[in-house]
ZADO-1210 file (C-alpha; in nm, 4 decimals, padded with zeros to 6 digits):
<atoms>
<atom x="-00.9935" y="-01.2581" z="-02.4892" code="MET" pos="1"/>
<atom x="-01.1198" y="-01.1952" z="-02.1075" code="LEU" pos="2"/>
<atom x="-00.8294" y="-01.2616" z="-01.7921" code="ARG" pos="3"/>
<atom x="-00.8273" y="-01.2449" z="-01.5108" code="TRP" pos="4"/>
<atom x="-00.4893" y="-01.1095" z="-01.3185" code="PHE" pos="5"/>
<atom x="-00.4254" y="-01.0707" z="-00.9208" code="LEU" pos="6"/>
<atom x="-00.3541" y="-00.6938" z="-00.8645" code="VAL" pos="7"/>
<atom x="-00.0857" y="-00.6452" z="-00.5352" code="HIS" pos="8"/>
<atom x="-00.3210" y="-00.2837" z="-00.3719" code="THR" pos="9"/>
<atom x="-00.1758" y="-00.0342" z="-00.0883" code="LYS" pos="10"/>
<atom x="-00.1650" y="-00.1155" z="00.2672" code="PRO" pos="11"/>
<atom x="-00.5452" y="-00.1188" z="00.3200" code="ALA" pos="12"/>
<atom x="-00.6228" y="-00.0260" z="00.0240" code="ARG" pos="13"/>
<atom x="-00.8106" y="-00.2946" z="-00.1732" code="GLU" pos="14"/>
<atom x="-01.1728" y="-00.1103" z="-00.1783" code="GLU" pos="15"/>
<atom x="-00.9962" y="00.2398" z="-00.2657" code="THR" pos="16"/>
<atom x="-00.8530" y="00.0269" z="-00.5473" code="ALA" pos="17"/>
<atom x="-01.1978" y="-00.1639" z="-00.6569" code="ARG" pos="18"/>
<atom x="-01.3527" y="00.1552" z="-00.6230" code="VAL" pos="19"/>
<atom x="-01.0976" y="00.3220" z="-00.8704" code="HIS" pos="20"/>
<atom x="-01.0714" y="00.0612" z="-01.1148" code="LEU" pos="21"/>
<atom x="-01.4845" y="00.0046" z="-01.1509" code="GLU" pos="22"/>
<atom x="-01.4407" y="00.3648" z="-01.2265" code="ARG" pos="23"/>
<atom x="-01.1895" y="00.2846" z="-01.5230" code="GLN" pos="24"/>
<atom x="-01.4561" y="00.0928" z="-01.6732" code="GLY" pos="25"/>
<atom x="-01.2387" y="-00.2229" z="-01.5342" code="TYR" pos="26"/>
<atom x="-01.4227" y="-00.6008" z="-01.4039" code="ARG" pos="27"/>
<atom x="-01.2826" y="-00.6800" z="-01.0043" code="ILE" pos="28"/>
<atom x="-01.3318" y="-00.9452" z="-00.8745" code="TYR" pos="29"/>
<atom x="-01.2663" y="-00.8892" z="-00.4259" code="TYR" pos="30"/>
<atom x="-01.3369" y="-01.1488" z="-00.2514" code="PRO" pos="31"/>
<atom x="-01.4078" y="-01.1186" z="00.1079" code="ARG" pos="32"/>
<atom x="-01.4820" y="-01.2781" z="00.4285" code="VAL" pos="33"/>
<atom x="-01.6418" y="-01.2868" z="00.7818" code="ARG" pos="34"/>
<atom x="-01.4042" y="-01.2760" z="01.0848" code="ARG" pos="35"/>
<atom x="-01.4518" y="-01.2280" z="01.4506" code="PRO" pos="36"/>
<atom x="-01.2746" y="-00.8947" z="01.6176" code="ALA" pos="37"/>
<atom x="-01.2642" y="-00.7418" z="01.9457" code="MET" pos="38"/>
<atom x="-01.3466" y="-00.3884" z="02.0195" code="SER" pos="39"/>
<atom x="-01.4949" y="-00.2275" z="02.3236" code="ARG" pos="40"/>
<atom x="-01.3686" y="-00.4798" z="02.4772" code="GLY" pos="41"/>
<atom x="-01.6499" y="-00.7245" z="02.2599" code="GLN" pos="42"/>
<atom x="-01.6381" y="-01.0017" z="02.0117" code="TRP" pos="43"/>
<atom x="-01.8010" y="-00.8940" z="01.6576" code="VAL" pos="44"/>
<atom x="-01.8347" y="-00.9829" z="01.3307" code="ASP" pos="45"/>
<atom x="-01.5400" y="-00.7312" z="01.0852" code="ARG" pos="46"/>
<atom x="-01.5748" y="-00.7886" z="00.7752" code="ILE" pos="47"/>
<atom x="-01.2514" y="-00.7784" z="00.6147" code="VAL" pos="48"/>
<atom x="-01.0407" y="-00.9449" z="00.2720" code="PRO" pos="49"/>
<atom x="-01.0196" y="-01.2838" z="00.2303" code="LEU" pos="50"/>
<atom x="-00.6159" y="-01.2056" z="00.0567" code="PHE" pos="51"/>
<atom x="-00.5545" y="-00.8651" z="00.2083" code="PRO" pos="52"/>
<atom x="-00.3680" y="-00.6358" z="-00.0302" code="ARG" pos="53"/>
<atom x="-00.4981" y="-00.8503" z="-00.3172" code="TYR" pos="54"/>
<atom x="-00.7888" y="-00.8640" z="-00.6260" code="LEU" pos="55"/>
<atom x="-00.8684" y="-01.0209" z="-00.9033" code="PHE" pos="56"/>
<atom x="-00.8881" y="-00.7166" z="-01.2239" code="LEU" pos="57"/>
<atom x="-01.0991" y="-00.8940" z="-01.5892" code="GLN" pos="58"/>
<atom x="-00.9943" y="-00.7607" z="-01.8708" code="LEU" pos="59"/>
<atom x="-01.0293" y="-00.7796" z="-02.2884" code="ASP" pos="60"/>
<atom x="-00.6526" y="-00.8087" z="-02.3297" code="VAL" pos="61"/>
<atom x="-00.7704" y="-00.7362" z="-02.7404" code="ALA" pos="62"/>
<atom x="-00.9268" y="-00.4146" z="-02.5893" code="GLN" pos="63"/>
<atom x="-00.7967" y="-00.2310" z="-02.3173" code="GLN" pos="64"/>
<atom x="-00.4154" y="-00.1592" z="-02.1096" code="SER" pos="65"/>
<atom x="-00.3267" y="-00.2593" z="-01.8197" code="LEU" pos="66"/>
<atom x="-00.1432" y="00.0724" z="-01.8249" code="ALA" pos="67"/>
<atom x="-00.3351" y="00.2383" z="-01.6653" code="PRO" pos="68"/>
<atom x="-00.3871" y="00.0201" z="-01.3604" code="VAL" pos="69"/>
<atom x="-00.0761" y="00.0542" z="-01.2468" code="ARG" pos="70"/>
<atom x="-00.1021" y="00.4133" z="-01.1723" code="SER" pos="71"/>
<atom x="-00.4436" y="00.3706" z="-01.0455" code="SER" pos="72"/>
<atom x="-00.5186" y="00.4748" z="-00.6693" code="VAL" pos="73"/>
<atom x="-00.4611" y="00.2271" z="-00.4319" code="GLY" pos="74"/>
<atom x="-00.2327" y="-00.0434" z="-00.6328" code="VAL" pos="75"/>
<atom x="00.0909" y="-00.0457" z="-00.5971" code="SER" pos="76"/>
<atom x="00.1286" y="-00.3498" z="-00.8752" code="GLU" pos="77"/>
<atom x="00.0390" y="-00.6332" z="-01.0978" code="ILE" pos="78"/>
<atom x="00.1621" y="-00.9203" z="-01.0015" code="VAL" pos="79"/>
<atom x="00.4622" y="-01.0144" z="-01.2281" code="HIS" pos="80"/>
<atom x="00.6823" y="-01.2645" z="-01.2626" code="PHE" pos="81"/>
<atom x="00.9525" y="-01.1846" z="-01.4606" code="GLY" pos="82"/>
<atom x="00.8408" y="-01.0073" z="-01.7396" code="VAL" pos="83"/>
<atom x="00.5353" y="-01.1249" z="-01.7677" code="ASP" pos="84"/>
<atom x="00.2448" y="-01.0602" z="-01.5573" code="TYR" pos="85"/>
<atom x="00.0709" y="-01.3660" z="-01.3561" code="THR" pos="86"/>
<atom x="-00.2686" y="-01.4595" z="-01.5465" code="VAL" pos="87"/>
<atom x="-00.4809" y="-01.5624" z="-01.2786" code="VAL" pos="88"/>
<atom x="-00.7033" y="-01.8865" z="-01.4893" code="PRO" pos="89"/>
<atom x="-01.0642" y="-01.8770" z="-01.5269" code="ASP" pos="90"/>
<atom x="-01.1333" y="-02.1715" z="-01.2632" code="ARG" pos="91"/>
<atom x="-01.0360" y="-02.0259" z="-00.9297" code="ILE" pos="92"/>
<atom x="-01.1735" y="-01.6999" z="-01.0311" code="ILE" pos="93"/>
<atom x="-01.5092" y="-01.9466" z="-01.0933" code="ASP" pos="94"/>
<atom x="-01.4246" y="-02.1841" z="-00.8210" code="CYS" pos="95"/>
<atom x="-01.3730" y="-01.8226" z="-00.5976" code="LEU" pos="96"/>
<atom x="-01.7115" y="-01.6731" z="-00.6753" code="MET" pos="97"/>
<atom x="-01.9056" y="-02.0428" z="-00.6400" code="GLU" pos="98"/>
<atom x="-01.7190" y="-02.0442" z="-00.2706" code="CYS" pos="99"/>
<atom x="-01.9076" y="-01.7657" z="-00.1472" code="SER" pos="100"/>
<atom x="-02.2622" y="-01.6724" z="-00.0017" code="ASP" pos="101"/>
<atom x="-02.5546" y="-01.5888" z="-00.2655" code="PRO" pos="102"/>
<atom x="-02.6717" y="-01.2839" z="-00.1176" code="LYS" pos="103"/>
<atom x="-02.3486" y="-01.1392" z="00.0319" code="THR" pos="104"/>
<atom x="-02.0809" y="-01.2665" z="-00.1557" code="GLY" pos="105"/>
<atom x="-01.9300" y="-01.2746" z="00.1645" code="LEU" pos="106"/>
<atom x="-01.7381" y="-01.6141" z="00.1772" code="HIS" pos="107"/>
<atom x="-01.7702" y="-01.8203" z="00.4848" code="ILE" pos="108"/>
<atom x="-01.5183" y="-02.0634" z="00.7140" code="ILE" pos="109"/>
<atom x="-01.7244" y="-02.2725" z="00.8237" code="ASN" pos="110"/>
<atom x="-01.5061" y="-02.4442" z="01.1165" code="HIS" pos="111"/>
<atom x="-01.6148" y="-02.8151" z="01.2889" code="SER" pos="112"/>
<atom x="-01.7246" y="-02.8167" z="01.5430" code="ARG" pos="113"/>
<atom x="-01.7337" y="-03.2067" z="01.5485" code="ASP" pos="114"/>
<atom x="-01.4167" y="-03.2237" z="01.6961" code="PHE" pos="115"/>
<atom x="-01.2626" y="-03.5495" z="02.0030" code="GLU" pos="116"/>
<atom x="-01.1517" y="-03.5089" z="02.3268" code="CYS" pos="117"/>
<atom x="-00.8344" y="-03.5355" z="02.2404" code="GLY" pos="118"/>
<atom x="-00.7620" y="-03.4272" z="01.9097" code="ARG" pos="119"/>
<atom x="-00.5377" y="-03.1831" z="01.7733" code="ALA" pos="120"/>
<atom x="-00.5753" y="-02.8461" z="01.7258" code="VAL" pos="121"/>
<atom x="-00.4394" y="-02.5296" z="01.6824" code="LYS" pos="122"/>
<atom x="-00.5692" y="-02.1280" z="01.7850" code="VAL" pos="123"/>
<atom x="-00.5267" y="-01.9044" z="01.4590" code="VAL" pos="124"/>
<atom x="-00.6531" y="-01.5740" z="01.6174" code="ALA" pos="125"/>
<atom x="-00.6552" y="-01.3771" z="01.8893" code="GLY" pos="126"/>
<atom x="-00.4340" y="-01.3836" z="02.2122" code="ALA" pos="127"/>
<atom x="-00.3550" y="-01.7537" z="02.1378" code="PHE" pos="128"/>
<atom x="-00.3095" y="-01.7345" z="01.7488" code="GLY" pos="129"/>
<atom x="-00.0154" y="-01.9117" z="01.6503" code="GLY" pos="130"/>
<atom x="-00.0494" y="-02.2197" z="01.9363" code="LEU" pos="131"/>
<atom x="-00.1075" y="-02.5589" z="01.9187" code="GLU" pos="132"/>
<atom x="-00.3178" y="-02.7611" z="02.1539" code="GLY" pos="133"/>
<atom x="-00.5519" y="-02.9841" z="02.2951" code="ILE" pos="134"/>
<atom x="-00.9368" y="-02.9632" z="02.1714" code="PHE" pos="135"/>
<atom x="-01.1253" y="-03.0941" z="02.5933" code="ASP" pos="136"/>
<atom x="-01.5497" y="-03.0357" z="02.4729" code="ARG" pos="137"/>
<atom x="-01.6923" y="-02.7361" z="02.3756" code="ASP" pos="138"/>
<atom x="-01.7783" y="-02.4604" z="02.6003" code="ASP" pos="139"/>
<atom x="-02.1174" y="-02.2729" z="02.5123" code="GLY" pos="140"/>
<atom x="-02.3147" y="-02.2203" z="02.1332" code="ALA" pos="141"/>
<atom x="-01.9945" y="-02.0028" z="02.0692" code="ASP" pos="142"/>
<atom x="-01.6048" y="-02.1471" z="02.2820" code="ARG" pos="143"/>
<atom x="-01.4169" y="-02.3700" z="02.3222" code="VAL" pos="144"/>
<atom x="-01.2562" y="-02.5490" z="02.5607" code="LEU" pos="145"/>
<atom x="-00.8316" y="-02.6792" z="02.4403" code="VAL" pos="146"/>
<atom x="-00.5037" y="-02.7358" z="02.6675" code="PHE" pos="147"/>
<atom x="-00.2297" y="-02.5324" z="02.5722" code="LEU" pos="148"/>
<atom x="00.1252" y="-02.5587" z="02.6847" code="THR" pos="149"/>
<atom x="00.2045" y="-02.1583" z="02.7637" code="ILE" pos="150"/>
<atom x="00.5537" y="-02.1125" z="02.8918" code="MET" pos="151"/>
<atom x="00.5623" y="-02.5184" z="03.0219" code="GLY" pos="152"/>
<atom x="00.2028" y="-02.5610" z="03.2206" code="GLN" pos="153"/>
<atom x="-00.0400" y="-02.6498" z="03.0831" code="GLU" pos="154"/>
<atom x="-00.3741" y="-02.4870" z="03.0972" code="VAL" pos="155"/>
<atom x="-00.6669" y="-02.5246" z="02.9982" code="ARG" pos="156"/>
<atom x="-00.8104" y="-02.1774" z="02.8347" code="ALA" pos="157"/>
<atom x="-01.1681" y="-02.0876" z="02.6814" code="ARG" pos="158"/>
<atom x="-01.1840" y="-01.9435" z="02.2881" code="VAL" pos="159"/>
<atom x="-01.4434" y="-01.8998" z="02.0530" code="PRO" pos="160"/>
<atom x="-01.5189" y="-02.1026" z="01.8268" code="VAL" pos="161"/>
<atom x="-01.4051" y="-01.9818" z="01.5192" code="ASN" pos="162"/>
<atom x="-01.0518" y="-01.9536" z="01.6285" code="PHE" pos="163"/>
<atom x="-00.9935" y="-02.3223" z="01.6384" code="VAL" pos="164"/>
<atom x="-00.9041" y="-02.4836" z="01.3144" code="LEU" pos="165"/>
<atom x="-00.8131" y="-02.8683" z="01.3388" code="PRO" pos="166"/>
<atom x="-00.3897" y="-02.8963" z="01.3637" code="SER" pos="167"/>
<atom x="-00.2415" y="-03.0423" z="01.0316" code="ALA" pos="168"/>
<atom x="-00.0083" y="-03.2706" z="01.3110" code="ALA" pos="169"/>
<atom x="-00.3485" y="-03.5143" z="01.3259" code="ALA" pos="170"/>
</atoms>
């Protein structure tokens, strides 16, 4: 019987754990996403884990053991609650796989460009990450203007559109 398990990796060792587990014959699902990052003063796309420090591992519980997984290079532990390892339902893995790009396997996080002026938004990355504000307008192909309250002053900031999401409070 095939089951999916959740593997917790050592910091920044997801790829190492994936390679070593696949060499041992385990099927691994390692969802990744393209994220903008600043490098040498320019924005570049980086491919990063969708779930940092986690991989999904599938095995046939009647044929394979989880024992070698625990001591594999890059693995911290197999996620468990009490004495039972956490089994991830197939439908969750299937949904994650369906949501990924069929060509690259990367997940695409679509940020709606249909913000209305005055709508509450949250900046999720960059220097203003974590701040909530008010959407003002688009500013070019990949930037938006957002009003943020910084040190008691309302400031209009130019932010990459990928860094802005609708606020949950909106």
